[in-house]
Short mmCIF file of the C-alpha atoms (twelve columns), coordinates in Angstrom:
data_MODEL
# 
_entry.id   MODEL 
# 
loop_
_atom_site.group_PDB 
_atom_site.id 
_atom_site.type_symbol 
_atom_site.label_atom_id 
_atom_site.label_alt_id 
_atom_site.label_comp_id 
_atom_site.label_asym_id 
_atom_site.label_seq_id 
_atom_site.Cartn_x 
_atom_site.Cartn_y 
_atom_site.Cartn_z 
_atom_site.pdbx_PDB_model_num 
ATOM 1   C CA . UNK A 1   -22.720 -25.357 30.811  1 
ATOM 2   C CA . UNK A 2   -19.604 -23.218 32.323  1 
ATOM 3   C CA . UNK A 3   -17.609 -21.068 29.637  1 
ATOM 4   C CA . UNK A 4   -15.087 -21.778 28.188  1 
ATOM 5   C CA . UNK A 5   -11.356 -20.202 29.168  1 
ATOM 6   C CA . UNK A 6   -8.131  -20.366 28.467  1 
ATOM 7   C CA . UNK A 7   -5.414  -20.388 31.300  1 
ATOM 8   C CA . UNK A 8   -3.281  -18.908 28.499  1 
ATOM 9   C CA . UNK A 9   -6.353  -15.922 26.190  1 
ATOM 10  C CA . UNK A 10  -2.961  -13.554 28.890  1 
ATOM 11  C CA . UNK A 11  -0.025  -14.502 26.135  1 
ATOM 12  C CA . UNK A 12  -2.341  -14.907 23.205  1 
ATOM 13  C CA . UNK A 13  -3.349  -11.250 23.277  1 
ATOM 14  C CA . UNK A 14  0.318   -10.359 24.120  1 
ATOM 15  C CA . UNK A 15  1.075   -12.215 20.077  1 
ATOM 16  C CA . UNK A 16  -0.926  -10.744 18.424  1 
ATOM 17  C CA . UNK A 17  -0.692  -6.989  20.203  1 
ATOM 18  C CA . UNK A 18  3.139   -7.548  18.375  1 
ATOM 19  C CA . UNK A 19  1.364   -9.400  15.613  1 
ATOM 20  C CA . UNK A 20  -0.183  -6.811  14.144  1 
ATOM 21  C CA . UNK A 21  3.066   -4.223  15.194  1 
ATOM 22  C CA . UNK A 22  4.574   -6.449  13.258  1 
ATOM 23  C CA . UNK A 23  2.243   -5.826  10.897  1 
ATOM 24  C CA . UNK A 24  2.588   -2.433  10.534  1 
ATOM 25  C CA . UNK A 25  6.315   -1.921  10.115  1 
ATOM 26  C CA . UNK A 26  5.656   -4.308  7.407   1 
ATOM 27  C CA . UNK A 27  3.529   -2.371  5.474   1 
ATOM 28  C CA . UNK A 28  5.330   1.564   6.542   1 
ATOM 29  C CA . UNK A 29  8.432   -0.272  4.874   1 
ATOM 30  C CA . UNK A 30  6.048   -1.330  1.959   1 
ATOM 31  C CA . UNK A 31  4.480   2.092   2.018   1 
ATOM 32  C CA . UNK A 32  8.586   3.451   2.085   1 
ATOM 33  C CA . UNK A 33  9.293   1.411   -1.455  1 
ATOM 34  C CA . UNK A 34  6.246   2.281   -2.840  1 
ATOM 35  C CA . UNK A 35  7.401   6.207   -2.643  1 
ATOM 36  C CA . UNK A 36  10.050  5.798   -3.662  1 
ATOM 37  C CA . UNK A 37  9.487   3.518   -6.027  1 
ATOM 38  C CA . UNK A 38  6.904   5.751   -7.642  1 
ATOM 39  C CA . UNK A 39  9.749   8.165   -7.181  1 
ATOM 40  C CA . UNK A 40  12.034  6.990   -9.727  1 
ATOM 41  C CA . UNK A 41  9.531   6.902   -12.242 1 
ATOM 42  C CA . UNK A 42  8.554   10.530  -11.856 1 
ATOM 43  C CA . UNK A 43  12.607  10.874  -12.152 1 
ATOM 44  C CA . UNK A 44  12.188  8.382   -15.045 1 
ATOM 45  C CA . UNK A 45  9.984   11.029  -16.385 1 
ATOM 46  C CA . UNK A 46  11.534  14.150  -16.230 1 
ATOM 47  C CA . UNK A 47  14.651  12.494  -18.389 1 
ATOM 48  C CA . UNK A 48  12.332  11.379  -21.228 1 
ATOM 49  C CA . UNK A 49  10.750  14.919  -21.712 1 
ATOM 50  C CA . UNK A 50  14.663  16.825  -21.730 1 
ATOM 51  C CA . UNK A 51  15.398  14.415  -24.021 1 
ATOM 52  C CA . UNK A 52  13.201  14.447  -25.982 1 
ATOM 53  C CA . UNK A 53  12.518  18.519  -25.731 1 
ATOM 54  C CA . UNK A 54  16.213  19.115  -25.828 1 
ATOM 55  C CA . UNK A 55  16.519  19.297  -29.291 1 
ATOM 56  C CA . UNK A 56  13.188  20.798  -30.399 1 
ATOM 57  C CA . UNK A 57  12.700  23.805  -32.851 1 
ATOM 58  C CA . UNK A 58  13.219  26.732  -30.761 1 
ATOM 59  C CA . UNK A 59  16.101  25.751  -28.841 1 
ATOM 60  C CA . UNK A 60  19.804  26.855  -28.839 1 
ATOM 61  C CA . UNK A 61  22.892  26.002  -26.824 1 
ATOM 62  C CA . UNK A 62  22.231  27.515  -23.341 1 
ATOM 63  C CA . UNK A 63  19.371  25.352  -24.034 1 
ATOM 64  C CA . UNK A 64  20.971  22.328  -24.463 1 
ATOM 65  C CA . UNK A 65  23.571  23.345  -22.021 1 
ATOM 66  C CA . UNK A 66  21.085  23.832  -19.704 1 
ATOM 67  C CA . UNK A 67  18.582  20.540  -20.413 1 
ATOM 68  C CA . UNK A 68  21.778  17.614  -19.750 1 
ATOM 69  C CA . UNK A 69  23.120  19.887  -16.552 1 
ATOM 70  C CA . UNK A 70  19.228  18.820  -15.794 1 
ATOM 71  C CA . UNK A 71  19.564  15.201  -17.700 1 
ATOM 72  C CA . UNK A 72  23.017  14.691  -14.858 1 
ATOM 73  C CA . UNK A 73  21.001  16.423  -11.647 1 
ATOM 74  C CA . UNK A 74  18.452  14.048  -13.160 1 
ATOM 75  C CA . UNK A 75  20.499  11.210  -13.098 1 
ATOM 76  C CA . UNK A 76  22.422  11.102  -9.662  1 
ATOM 77  C CA . UNK A 77  19.014  11.535  -7.996  1 
ATOM 78  C CA . UNK A 78  17.848  8.457   -10.004 1 
ATOM 79  C CA . UNK A 79  20.453  6.748   -8.219  1 
ATOM 80  C CA . UNK A 80  20.114  8.318   -5.066  1 
ATOM 81  C CA . UNK A 81  16.547  7.033   -4.980  1 
ATOM 82  C CA . UNK A 82  17.725  3.511   -6.783  1 
ATOM 83  C CA . UNK A 83  19.635  2.815   -3.162  1 
ATOM 84  C CA . UNK A 84  17.433  3.613   -0.992  1 
ATOM 85  C CA . UNK A 85  15.182  1.929   -2.965  1 
ATOM 86  C CA . UNK A 86  17.709  -1.212  -2.308  1 
ATOM 87  C CA . UNK A 87  17.951  -0.544  1.422   1 
ATOM 88  C CA . UNK A 88  13.886  0.159   1.471   1 
ATOM 89  C CA . UNK A 89  13.549  -3.803  0.745   1 
ATOM 90  C CA . UNK A 90  15.649  -5.093  2.903   1 
ATOM 91  C CA . UNK A 91  14.486  -3.148  5.132   1 
ATOM 92  C CA . UNK A 92  10.430  -4.127  4.057   1 
ATOM 93  C CA . UNK A 93  12.187  -8.140  3.507   1 
ATOM 94  C CA . UNK A 94  12.984  -7.993  6.986   1 
ATOM 95  C CA . UNK A 95  10.020  -6.265  8.367   1 
ATOM 96  C CA . UNK A 96  7.969   -9.378  6.343   1 
ATOM 97  C CA . UNK A 97  10.601  -12.217 8.093   1 
ATOM 98  C CA . UNK A 98  10.112  -10.526 11.783  1 
ATOM 99  C CA . UNK A 99  5.680   -10.783 11.026  1 
ATOM 100 C CA . UNK A 100 5.165   -13.628 9.429   1 
ATOM 101 C CA . UNK A 101 7.560   -15.392 12.466  1 
ATOM 102 C CA . UNK A 102 5.409   -13.629 15.151  1 
ATOM 103 C CA . UNK A 103 2.484   -14.557 12.976  1 
ATOM 104 C CA . UNK A 104 3.662   -18.214 13.219  1 
ATOM 105 C CA . UNK A 105 3.712   -17.739 16.655  1 
ATOM 106 C CA . UNK A 106 0.794   -16.368 17.033  1 
ATOM 107 C CA . UNK A 107 -1.116  -19.475 15.031  1 
ATOM 108 C CA . UNK A 108 0.349   -21.814 17.163  1 
ATOM 109 C CA . UNK A 109 -1.338  -20.420 19.797  1 
ATOM 110 C CA . UNK A 110 -4.395  -19.709 18.613  1 
ATOM 111 C CA . UNK A 111 -5.099  -23.563 17.172  1 
ATOM 112 C CA . UNK A 112 -4.099  -24.450 21.004  1 
ATOM 113 C CA . UNK A 113 -6.681  -23.088 22.103  1 
ATOM 114 C CA . UNK A 114 -9.280  -24.457 19.581  1 
ATOM 115 C CA . UNK A 115 -7.827  -27.709 20.524  1 
ATOM 116 C CA . UNK A 116 -8.463  -27.861 24.403  1 
ATOM 117 C CA . UNK A 117 -11.751 -25.896 23.607  1 
ATOM 118 C CA . UNK A 118 -12.974 -28.077 21.534  1 
ATOM 119 C CA . UNK A 119 -11.702 -30.975 24.736  1 
ATOM 120 C CA . UNK A 120 -13.759 -29.021 26.981  1 
ATOM 121 C CA . UNK A 121 -16.851 -28.726 25.258  1 
ATOM 122 C CA . UNK A 122 -16.898 -32.048 23.854  1 
ATOM 123 C CA . UNK A 123 -16.123 -33.106 27.296  1 
ATOM 124 C CA . UNK A 124 -18.677 -31.194 28.709  1 
ATOM 125 C CA . UNK A 125 -21.446 -32.591 26.025  1 
ATOM 126 C CA . UNK A 126 -20.688 -35.823 28.038  1 
ATOM 127 C CA . UNK A 127 -20.221 -35.103 31.226  1 
ATOM 128 C CA . UNK A 128 -24.374 -33.665 30.359  1 
ATOM 129 C CA . UNK A 129 -25.395 -36.563 28.451  1 
ATOM 130 C CA . UNK A 130 -24.378 -39.146 31.141  1 
ATOM 131 C CA . UNK A 131 -26.712 -36.011 33.615  1 
ATOM 132 C CA . UNK A 132 -29.573 -36.954 31.444  1 
ATOM 133 C CA . UNK A 133 -28.558 -40.823 31.018  1 
ATOM 134 C CA . UNK A 134 -28.757 -40.898 34.808  1 
ATOM 135 C CA . UNK A 135 -31.787 -38.009 35.333  1 
ATOM 136 C CA . UNK A 136 -34.429 -41.794 34.848  1 
ATOM 137 C CA . UNK A 137 -32.407 -44.034 37.199  1 
ATOM 138 C CA . UNK A 138 -33.663 -40.717 39.969  1 
ATOM 139 C CA . UNK A 139 -36.483 -41.078 39.368  1 
ATOM 140 C CA . UNK A 140 -37.119 -44.962 39.312  1 
ATOM 141 C CA . UNK A 141 -35.072 -44.779 42.915  1 
ATOM 142 C CA . UNK A 142 -36.792 -42.062 43.955  1 
ATOM 143 C CA . UNK A 143 -40.342 -43.711 43.351  1 
ATOM 144 C CA . UNK A 144 -39.577 -46.759 45.162  1 
ATOM 145 C CA . UNK A 145 -38.729 -45.047 48.364  1 
# 
């Protein structure tokens, strides 16, 4: 029996390539979001520690003022990171939608391949069965000659 050959195999490979490319872009954007989220957590922890240490024993007015200015800077950093994270999440969502689109496109061709392959092997099996059924008749005809 001959092996199945799918005429759109190159097209399927191309779709798989674009799906993988979209998947990598999605992973990159998700990584960026995770990184920014981690930075936001670090800023929040630094702010909490600074607020707690601001009034600890042995601190004078200059220490208080330095801590206050540091908190202001941390809040600016927090706002900047929050904006970056919002933009990164929008980009991640766009990448996710593109990945879903590319995945569905590849899946459609993959399903077509599976259907054609099943049909091909079903027909090949039918032909083989016919050939095997004809074998005894041929022997009878050859024996008569």
